[in-house]
Structure formats: C-alpha cells, structure tokens
LUMVOTOR-512716 format. One line per field, with one value per residue (C-alpha): x, y, z. Coordinates in Angstrom, 3 decimals, padded with zeros to 6 digits. Example, Ala and Ser with C-alpha at 12.3 -4.5 7.8 and 13.67 -1.06 7.14 Angstrom:
# LUMVOTOR-512716
c1	(012.300_013.670)
c2	(-004.500_-001.060)
c3	(007.800_007.140)
This chain:
# LUMVOTOR-512716
c1	(-106.847_-106.301_-105.110_-101.835_-102.000_-101.992_-099.607_-096.797_-093.521_-092.663_-089.659_-086.447_-084.675_-082.466_-078.804_-079.273_-077.984_-080.051_-077.261_-076.656_-080.343_-080.280_-077.157_-078.725_-081.629_-079.144_-077.325_-080.505_-081.318_-077.737_-077.916_-081.102_-079.431_-076.225_-078.058_-080.223_-077.661_-075.771_-073.258_-070.025_-068.445_-071.608_-072.160_-068.674_-069.323_-072.517_-070.689_-067.994_-070.516_-072.566_-069.549_-068.301_-071.746_-072.262_-068.848_-068.790_-065.468_-063.975_-062.570_-063.597_-062.257_-062.680_-059.878_-061.150_-058.679_-057.748_-059.077_-055.579_-055.212_-052.203_-052.836_-055.898_-058.009_-059.980_-059.821_-062.841_-062.615_-064.883_-063.981_-060.989_-061.746_-061.249_-058.690_-056.673_-056.934_-055.556_-052.586_-051.905_-051.793_-051.716_-054.101_-052.792_-052.055_-052.025_-048.554_-046.971_-047.707_-050.623_-053.081_-050.861_-050.573_-054.383_-054.601_-052.054_-053.578_-057.316_-058.091_-059.666_-057.171_-057.821_-055.055_-054.814_-052.090_-051.480_-048.298_-046.619_-047.514_-044.437_-046.438_-047.117_-044.980_-046.088_-048.314_-047.574_-047.268_-050.485_-052.209_-054.359_-053.068_-054.666_-054.092_-057.021_-057.616_-060.098_-059.952_-062.104_-061.990_-064.863_-065.474_-068.306_-068.197_-064.489_-063.656_-061.981_-063.309_-061.351_-061.104_-063.155_-061.117_-062.067_-059.826_-060.079_-063.149_-064.641_-064.051_-060.591_-062.161_-060.977_-062.931_-064.916_-066.009_-069.418_-067.819_-065.962_-069.050_-071.261_-068.538_-068.152_-071.878_-071.743_-068.668_-070.549_-073.423_-070.902_-069.280_-072.605_-073.268_-069.828_-070.224_-073.585_-072.196_-069.270_-071.590_-073.787_-070.792_-069.365_-072.710_-072.832_-069.247_-070.010_-073.041_-070.989_-068.234_-070.774_-072.461_-069.040_-068.277_-071.619_-070.979_-067.633_-069.130_-072.170_-069.986_-068.106_-071.221_-073.050_-070.978_-068.421_-064.834_-063.118_-059.795_-061.291_-061.784_-058.646_-059.748_-063.207_-061.659_-059.296_-062.077_-064.414_-061.634_-060.597_-064.177_-064.995_-061.793_-061.727_-058.224_-056.309_-055.929_-056.713_-054.183_-054.203_-050.859_-050.495_-047.592_-044.939_-043.026_-039.891_-041.545_-042.336_-045.609_-046.710_-049.263_-052.037_-054.776_-054.819_-057.918_-057.160_-058.606_-055.308_-053.479_-050.889_-047.598_-047.527_-049.344_-046.953_-044.401_-042.983_-042.149_-039.030_-039.057_-036.254_-038.346_-039.288_-042.775_-043.357_-042.322_-044.825_-047.643_-047.019_-046.978_-050.560_-049.898_-051.634_-049.347_-050.442_-048.189_-048.618_-046.696_-045.675_-043.250_-041.115_-042.019_-041.431_-038.769_-040.292_-043.677_-042.142_-040.215_-043.484_-045.550_-043.779_-047.047_-048.612_-049.287_-051.353_-051.565_-053.204_-051.641_-053.975_-053.316_-056.063_-056.031_-058.329_-057.899_-054.383_-053.279_-052.327_-053.830_-052.632_-052.442_-054.876_-053.323_-055.351_-053.141_-054.246_-052.390_-049.656_-050.998_-054.427_-055.723_-054.683_-057.040_-059.049_-059.289_-062.837_-061.685_-058.839_-061.155_-063.676_-060.932_-059.509_-062.987_-063.436_-060.071_-061.193_-064.388_-062.444_-060.108_-063.111_-064.336_-060.975_-061.193_-064.618_-063.196_-060.411_-062.948_-065.022_-061.970_-061.366_-064.959_-064.649_-061.375_-063.009_-065.894_-063.374_-061.712_-065.064_-065.963_-062.648_-063.454_-066.757_-065.052_-062.523_-065.319_-067.153_-063.912_-063.365_-066.769_-066.262_-062.861_-064.195_-067.060_-064.843_-062.219_-064.895_-066.436_-063.033_-062.291_-065.608_-064.823_-061.434_-062.821_-065.450_-062.842_-062.089_-058.593_-058.578_-057.134_-056.933_-060.693_-061.394_-064.207_-061.942_-059.214_-061.708_-063.022_-059.544_-058.663_-061.729_-060.819_-057.294_-058.553_-060.945_-058.111_-055.998_-058.797_-059.320_-055.633_-055.494_-058.498_-057.062_-053.749_-055.381_-057.753_-055.096_-052.801_-055.574_-056.642_-053.075_-052.632_-052.800_-054.583_-052.994_-049.505_-048.248_-048.132_-044.849_-045.836_-048.608_-049.443_-050.039_-052.218_-054.333_-054.766_-055.772_-058.474_-059.761_-059.846_-061.579_-064.235_-064.972_-066.582_-069.488_-069.766_-070.180_-067.642_-064.008_-063.319_-060.816_-057.564_-054.677_-051.384_-049.471_-045.937_-043.657_-046.393_-044.283_-041.204_-042.565_-045.361_-044.270_-045.612_-047.914_-049.358_-049.725_-051.616_-054.014_-054.451_-055.386_-057.838_-059.314_-059.648_-061.397_-063.788_-064.559_-065.165_-067.324_-069.429_-069.850_-070.905_-073.388_-074.929_-074.126_-075.642_-072.871_-072.149_-068.741_-065.984_-062.649_-059.725_-056.696_-053.628_-051.456_-048.094_-046.981_-049.787_-049.180_-051.108_-052.628_-049.751_-047.187_-046.055_-045.723_-048.409_-050.317_-053.929_-056.503_-059.576_-062.530_-065.320_-068.563_-071.719_-074.177_-077.014_-074.828_-075.061_-078.639_-079.394_-079.404_-077.827_-075.254_-071.714_-069.889_-067.798_-066.812_-065.974_-063.659_-061.878_-061.467_-060.194_-057.549_-056.345_-056.285_-054.236_-051.521_-051.851_-054.039_-057.730_-060.666_-063.774_-066.361_-068.028_-069.970_-069.343_-068.643_-072.233_-074.373_-074.733_-072.338_-074.295_-072.642_-069.901_-066.192_-064.270_-060.822_-058.372_-054.917_-052.035_-048.437_-045.661)
c2	(106.973_103.266_102.274_100.495_096.753_094.590_092.139_094.664_093.435_094.710_097.000_095.571_097.242_099.986_099.119_095.308_093.692_090.924_088.361_089.220_088.829_085.391_084.462_085.649_083.328_080.511_081.392_081.175_077.792_076.664_077.733_075.720_072.675_072.984_073.179_070.121_067.457_066.379_063.863_065.832_064.449_064.677_068.206_069.208_067.700_069.748_072.923_072.347_071.699_074.742_077.055_075.951_076.472_079.947_081.244_079.316_077.739_074.519_073.410_073.776_072.352_072.586_072.047_071.255_072.326_069.691_070.247_071.024_073.710_072.028_071.138_069.702_066.903_066.464_067.688_067.438_068.450_068.937_069.008_066.657_063.205_060.230_058.690_061.909_062.103_058.559_059.490_062.587_060.437_061.892_064.764_068.125_068.183_071.966_072.117_074.158_076.142_078.450_076.213_076.243_080.035_080.385_078.273_080.442_083.698_083.115_086.073_086.124_085.657_086.421_085.736_086.149_083.506_081.423_079.924_083.343_083.808_083.415_081.277_078.665_075.509_074.149_071.239_067.525_065.354_064.769_067.769_069.772_073.308_076.096_079.857_081.940_081.385_082.532_081.410_082.471_081.285_079.317_080.824_080.922_083.065_083.604_079.881_078.719_075.488_075.581_077.317_077.270_077.356_078.015_077.816_078.422_080.533_079.417_081.558_082.558_085.307_086.490_086.050_089.217_091.104_089.517_086.081_086.994_088.403_085.461_083.010_084.698_084.374_080.721_080.173_081.563_079.153_076.384_077.091_076.668_073.445_072.061_072.972_071.188_068.186_067.974_068.106_065.401_063.241_063.656_062.617_059.577_058.664_058.997_056.737_054.095_054.094_053.794_050.883_049.264_049.557_047.976_045.169_044.274_044.194_042.219_039.641_038.962_038.816_036.443_033.436_033.510_032.368_034.988_034.238_035.833_039.170_040.775_039.620_041.136_044.437_044.455_043.753_046.423_049.038_048.323_048.643_051.796_053.676_052.746_051.359_048.817_046.622_046.381_044.947_044.231_043.924_042.394_042.890_040.174_039.001_040.719_044.156_044.232_044.020_040.952_041.096_038.834_039.616_040.862_041.871_042.408_041.554_039.973_037.210_038.749_037.403_039.943_037.669_036.736_039.435_041.309_044.997_045.082_046.600_049.046_050.769_054.362_053.955_050.855_052.818_055.570_053.114_051.115_054.439_054.961_057.578_057.486_057.834_059.218_058.810_060.710_058.001_054.876_053.844_056.947_058.145_054.889_052.330_049.877_049.878_050.127_046.904_045.040_046.606_048.932_049.773_051.503_055.246_057.283_055.189_055.431_053.495_053.569_052.047_049.733_051.169_050.407_051.481_052.705_049.363_049.000_045.706_046.053_048.380_048.896_049.831_051.083_051.854_053.196_052.492_054.860_057.863_057.798_060.776_061.325_060.693_063.766_065.124_063.766_060.300_060.386_061.373_058.660_056.048_056.913_056.539_053.210_052.007_052.824_050.832_047.984_047.887_047.484_044.672_042.918_043.255_041.641_038.850_038.297_038.171_035.690_033.454_033.599_032.569_029.691_028.595_028.714_026.626_024.055_023.936_023.450_020.730_019.024_018.988_017.305_014.795_014.022_013.300_011.141_009.387_008.567_006.937_005.090_003.747_002.672_000.734_-000.962_-001.939_-003.315_-005.308_-006.654_-007.679_-009.473_-011.361_-012.458_-013.513_-015.676_-017.550_-021.012_-022.089_-024.656_-022.332_-025.066_-024.979_-023.177_-021.081_-019.886_-018.940_-017.035_-015.167_-014.246_-013.122_-010.895_-009.423_-008.707_-007.124_-004.957_-003.863_-002.939_-000.847_000.871_001.626_003.064_005.299_006.506_007.396_009.193_011.117_012.137_013.286_015.399_016.891_017.833_019.950_023.657_025.528_028.777_027.539_027.574_024.071_022.473_021.432_021.350_017.717_018.589_021.582_019.481_016.838_019.556_020.880_017.366_016.690_019.980_019.243_015.872_017.546_019.319_016.659_013.781_011.667_012.025_012.630_010.239_011.701_010.739_012.433_011.988_013.233_015.394_017.540_019.165_019.894_020.688_023.118_026.663_028.670_030.988_028.131_026.021_028.762_029.172_025.391_025.105_027.997_026.301_023.015_024.842_026.478_023.157_021.332_024.228_024.044_020.292_020.791_023.601_022.513_018.936_016.798_014.285_011.027_010.507_012.933_012.121_014.568_014.112_016.387_015.564_017.361_015.422_016.612_017.634_020.706_020.948_023.146_020.597_022.418_020.641_021.582_020.680_019.534_019.457_017.261_017.229_014.808_014.037_011.925_014.674_016.328_018.126_021.752_022.791_024.774_028.479_027.987_030.331_030.026_032.415_029.641_028.265_031.796_032.201_028.971_030.038_033.459_031.983_029.618_032.281_034.633_031.956_031.132_028.039_027.171_025.525_023.655_021.158_017.984_014.861_013.426_009.953_009.053_006.574_007.496_010.418_011.945_014.719_017.083_016.872_020.146_020.391_023.188_023.311_025.708_025.565_024.775)
c3	(-141.067_-140.268_-136.838_-136.184_-136.811_-133.663_-135.395_-135.777_-134.235_-130.793_-130.757_-129.287_-126.432_-127.817_-128.061_-127.910_-131.138_-132.658_-132.429_-128.769_-127.941_-129.507_-127.563_-124.282_-124.972_-125.624_-122.414_-120.335_-121.846_-121.216_-117.568_-117.147_-118.750_-116.727_-113.424_-114.117_-113.152_-110.043_-111.414_-111.656_-114.835_-116.930_-115.618_-116.774_-120.204_-120.595_-119.570_-122.205_-124.970_-123.991_-123.817_-127.236_-128.749_-127.263_-128.328_-131.641_-130.631_-131.969_-128.626_-125.003_-121.768_-118.009_-115.542_-112.043_-109.373_-106.789_-103.288_-102.016_-104.716_-106.326_-109.950_-111.618_-110.179_-113.420_-117.006_-119.318_-122.978_-125.992_-129.671_-129.653_-131.073_-128.770_-131.126_-131.069_-127.278_-126.980_-129.187_-127.079_-123.963_-120.477_-119.691_-118.418_-114.686_-114.274_-112.743_-115.556_-118.710_-119.338_-117.462_-114.393_-114.603_-114.627_-111.468_-109.687_-110.983_-111.600_-113.857_-117.346_-120.197_-123.889_-126.395_-130.142_-130.366_-127.251_-128.739_-128.447_-124.776_-122.520_-120.096_-122.759_-122.710_-126.075_-127.076_-126.780_-129.884_-131.885_-130.212_-132.693_-133.443_-131.396_-131.513_-130.315_-126.586_-123.969_-120.339_-117.366_-113.739_-112.243_-108.819_-106.282_-103.141_-103.574_-103.891_-107.084_-108.550_-111.793_-115.146_-118.316_-121.539_-125.159_-128.218_-131.981_-132.723_-136.021_-139.091_-137.884_-135.811_-132.413_-129.212_-128.542_-125.444_-125.901_-125.782_-122.616_-120.906_-121.754_-120.771_-117.383_-116.741_-117.725_-115.535_-112.525_-113.123_-113.744_-110.369_-108.610_-110.532_-109.741_-106.071_-105.910_-107.763_-105.349_-102.355_-103.875_-104.753_-101.240_-099.746_-102.023_-101.100_-097.401_-097.758_-099.622_-096.998_-094.181_-095.977_-096.443_-092.738_-091.901_-094.413_-092.795_-089.305_-090.461_-092.221_-088.990_-086.822_-089.184_-088.160_-090.966_-090.623_-088.452_-090.145_-093.266_-091.472_-093.028_-096.488_-096.003_-094.920_-097.922_-100.419_-099.075_-098.932_-102.529_-103.776_-101.831_-102.627_-106.315_-105.895_-107.920_-104.834_-101.147_-098.701_-094.985_-093.207_-089.737_-087.295_-087.141_-084.097_-085.417_-085.555_-089.290_-091.195_-093.154_-095.977_-094.682_-097.227_-100.828_-102.804_-106.485_-109.870_-110.878_-108.946_-106.652_-105.395_-102.555_-100.088_-097.292_-098.146_-095.153_-094.756_-092.567_-089.095_-089.972_-092.649_-091.648_-093.081_-090.905_-087.805_-088.648_-089.239_-086.056_-084.201_-085.383_-088.073_-091.443_-094.473_-097.853_-100.889_-104.152_-106.024_-104.115_-106.841_-106.251_-102.738_-100.861_-101.854_-099.369_-101.109_-104.587_-103.929_-103.429_-106.218_-108.670_-110.452_-107.442_-107.715_-105.210_-102.040_-098.618_-095.711_-092.716_-089.268_-088.000_-084.510_-081.582_-077.940_-078.655_-080.125_-083.801_-084.994_-088.570_-091.556_-094.439_-097.803_-100.786_-103.823_-107.170_-110.397_-111.519_-113.393_-111.749_-109.782_-106.185_-103.292_-102.333_-098.790_-098.546_-099.617_-097.120_-094.271_-095.131_-095.477_-092.040_-090.527_-092.306_-090.956_-087.409_-087.922_-089.525_-086.526_-084.271_-086.533_-086.187_-082.391_-082.559_-084.703_-082.182_-079.346_-081.327_-081.802_-078.045_-077.365_-079.803_-078.186_-074.747_-076.064_-077.316_-073.900_-072.191_-074.661_-073.967_-070.252_-071.031_-073.316_-070.588_-068.135_-070.654_-071.520_-067.878_-067.652_-070.975_-069.929_-066.584_-068.157_-070.725_-068.184_-065.907_-068.770_-069.727_-066.156_-065.980_-069.184_-067.873_-064.503_-066.182_-068.218_-066.720_-065.889_-068.681_-071.239_-073.810_-074.311_-077.599_-076.164_-073.378_-075.814_-077.889_-074.850_-073.681_-077.197_-077.353_-074.011_-075.103_-078.320_-076.335_-074.104_-077.136_-078.568_-075.237_-074.817_-078.351_-077.696_-074.429_-076.014_-078.944_-076.698_-074.226_-077.052_-078.567_-075.240_-074.327_-077.480_-076.684_-079.477_-078.335_-079.244_-082.826_-084.319_-085.246_-088.771_-091.339_-090.563_-086.895_-087.797_-090.141_-087.408_-084.996_-087.355_-087.978_-084.233_-083.464_-086.093_-084.481_-081.468_-083.221_-085.952_-083.508_-085.426_-086.441_-090.153_-091.685_-092.952_-095.219_-096.115_-099.373_-099.961_-097.778_-096.249_-093.535_-095.643_-099.113_-098.207_-097.284_-094.355_-096.360_-098.411_-095.257_-093.441_-096.350_-096.689_-093.004_-093.394_-096.480_-094.549_-091.722_-094.194_-095.930_-092.620_-091.418_-094.584_-094.138_-090.516_-091.165_-094.456_-095.438_-092.681_-093.407_-091.564_-093.168_-094.192_-095.798_-095.775_-098.063_-098.174_-101.199_-101.258_-104.364_-106.632_-110.231_-111.431_-114.943_-116.138_-114.964_-111.835_-108.510_-106.031_-102.904_-103.160_-100.369_-100.869_-098.452_-099.413_-097.566_-098.027_-097.099_-098.978_-101.509_-102.606_-103.486_-106.625_-105.894_-102.470_-100.975_-102.324_-099.964_-098.413_-101.801_-102.971_-099.984_-100.921_-104.547_-103.557_-101.258_-103.956_-106.676_-104.499_-104.545_-108.235_-107.725_-107.925_-106.189_-107.335_-106.133_-107.426_-106.392_-102.946_-101.532_-100.711_-102.578_-106.281_-105.811_-102.961_-100.980_-102.045_-102.789_-102.456_-104.061_-103.217_-104.777_-105.274_-106.519_-104.055)
C-alpha cells in the first residue's frame, strides 16, 4: 500500500476560513509597513491605505486628536481625489457631527447608513456620497490618539465582524506608530528650536549690527514656528508696544505700528504673561486691527531678570492649525533665550558707546596738541613778518597766516561741536543723526566721509523711515570699514528722489573707492539692507564705486516717503 505523498498540502487550522487566513497575512505585512516610518504624516497615509485595502473599502481616513483633546489637529484621507478635496474645502475639525461624537465617546461604531444616524450633521458640498461606516478609536495605554474611519465597502456589502476585528488590531498598531512619530517629531522640533536659539546668540556675538537683533529674533521665530510672520515689539515711552521688526515673505506695512497702552493684551504682555490666541482676527481686536489675516497666534514676552524687553509674536494664517502644547513650550523657551540675546546686544551697544567716549577723550587730547602746534607756527610766521607791510612777500606771509588761522578755527569749532554731542540723547532730526553716524565712522576709518543732503531731509522723511535709513547708513559704513579698505567715502541723502514707479522717496547712497565686493564673498550686510528697504516697500542694490575705473562699491538704499 503506497505511503502518503510528502507533497500533500498541510491541513489548515480548523475553523479558520481561507479568506481570513489571507487577510491575517495581509495584516501582519501591514503592521510591519506601518511601523517602519517615523514621519507622522506619511505614517498616517500608510495607515489609511492599509486599512482601506484590508477592509476592501473605498474611503479611509484618520482624525488625529489635538493634544488638548478639543477637536482634530490633523485629518488624513484616502480615496478622495485631490480635485474633489479642493472643491470640498476646509477639512473636518472634529467639533461636531459623527466625528466629534467619536472623539467624545471613543468606542467602535458600525453603521449601515451613516446619513440616518442622529449624530450625523450631513456632508459639505461636493463631498462624495457615503453610507456604510466603520470607526474605531486609536488608543495606546488608555491614551486616545484619534480615530480610524472606513466608509463604503465595495460591492455594496456591509462591514463585517472580521473587518471590525482586523481594524481594531491595525488601530492598536497605528496608535503605537503615531505615538512614536509624535515623540520623534517632538525631538526634531526641540532640536530645531535649540539650533535657532544658538543661531540668534551667535549672530549677535559675531560682530553684526546689534540694531538688527530684533530682526534676527523675528526671522528665526517665524522659521521655527512655521508661522506666516515673525514680529518683535518694543515698549514705547507712552506705555504701548511698537513693532520694531517684521519677518515675512510679503512686504508688510505693520512696521512702526503701535499697540496702545490701554489695550488689555498689552497690559498682560508687559506684565510678563504669555498670550495664546486661537484666532487673532476674532479673539483680539487690537491684533486684528494690524493684521486681519492672522489666525492662531503666540504672543510671548521677551523677559530677562524680571524686565520685559519686548514681545515676540508668531501668527499663522487664518484656517491653519493651532499651536500644540509642545510648540508653545518650545516657543516660550526660545523667547527667554532671545531676551537674553537682546540683553547681550544692549550690553554690546553700551560697550561700543563707551569706546566712542574713550576715543573722543583721545581725540580731544590730540586736538589740543594739534591746535597748540598750529597756533605756535602761526605766531612764528607773524613775528617774522617785517613792519613794511607793503612788501609783497610780507603780504603773502600774513595772508597765509590768516588762512591757517581760519582753517584752525574751523577745525576747532567742528571738533568741539562733534565732541559735545551726547550719543545717549535722541537726535533732533534726520540730518543730525546722519552727521553723527558720519562723524562716528571717522574715528575708526581715520578720515571723515564726505556728505551731502538733497531736499527737505528733516521734514519729508518720517520717523520709521528715518530710523531705518540711519540703520542702513550704519550698516553701509560698517561694511566699508571692515571689508573695503577705502580711502574715500561719499554719503548722499536725497529726500527729493523719484522712485521707478513715480512715487516720491528718499534715497541713501554710500560710495567708496575700496577693493569692491569679491566673488563669492559674504552678503549678510547687503541682505540686511535689502530686508530693511523691502519692509518699507523699497529696495536696495549695489554697483561700481568711485575709485579709478569704477573701483570700490556704491550701495543704494531707497524707500517711499
């Protein structure tokens, strides 16, 4: 009697249907695929695709519950075409309807026709029709991460107990994957915010213009928080807050705007309290008046040693997701570090001011010696002149002496006027501030740049534009000092300039005869100039200088009046 063939098929476990065995194999492969990634959004996409495939459903979606438990922080879908999704518009927020009910009561739900369920609130326009529905919670160790939804089983069938069981297993694995992805994303966020804090501090310690400290803070905060803009507000003498720096992809007219002292939100911020708005356009009339398109917004005091130096604002556009608790915590820590950076910038300005005072003392001593020598030389010339003043040589000698005295008197007056200016006091006009910057640059340069004014500089140029023009002049003179090796610099402030679009404007030109800008050299200073001009609706560029054959560099900075 022949023995049993070794190739005979092995018997299956009793009671396990063939189709279920195949689906278990698919489930194991799906679990391996789901757990292979750490990036949250791509992980959610894989879960949706896998769930739809296992249950043979047309549509699948995952709603991720916000960290505060109120509504959905993210909604990922599968089966709906992108064009259809754009026509539908805004994604579900989980505050109402069947999705909201599943968040409040995270238990499995299986419906033959979801449109007949009393918890349903209907579909928006252009939404594809859906009837059969299966939803299971995504939980790990008692914590709810969200819900996994399926709709419209193919073949007009209903979702079975097998579908529910397999989906629950997948939801458990999905919860672990989402938890890991959140931890990874939080670690990545923390690393980015720490790097941003280091970048702000490094920028200030590397010898850059300390007046650009608020702008550096605003730019880093905007990038790190994924916001539409970054703003730094500084206290005013009247108790309000003035927008001193704006970082945005689009030109902003908010620079120089002031939040009044009687605003409740200003009082909170100056008291050192952070303010978080779900929608700035509706929650705060003060903020809405400045930027009606702002949505979720963080307003963070820049506080150091109990003193509020300013306020950092990071708004997102309306309709974008709210800031998570992790993002809020990291932003508050960044604001504390930024406040310390601003204190360092203030200390650096004080050191620079002290160095100017010390240099003025040295100049005064040198001036005393120079005046003494010139007066002595002049006296010697006059004493050597004979009494016969009609002799041509005598007349010429006396004339030279008188001319030398005139030059000396002019230098004394100019030097005394410059030395008597107190840099700690606010200047009376733009012309005076420009003269002060030119005079301050003369000390390290070893010569005084020439200057020329065109048009009504003091009356036509507003305060915000004037402040930015002075900062741009300081940046241009600093670049010439550090990089140009120039022997001649010409400064022109033209308040009667005509811009390319026909508007009246003010134009600053700083030209030198130095070495010019090398190919591949750093452009951070020029970028600062361009950014300042663009924030006011203007522009900045550079070209050949005033040296021989166009040697050196000419920097032009202009903005509308």
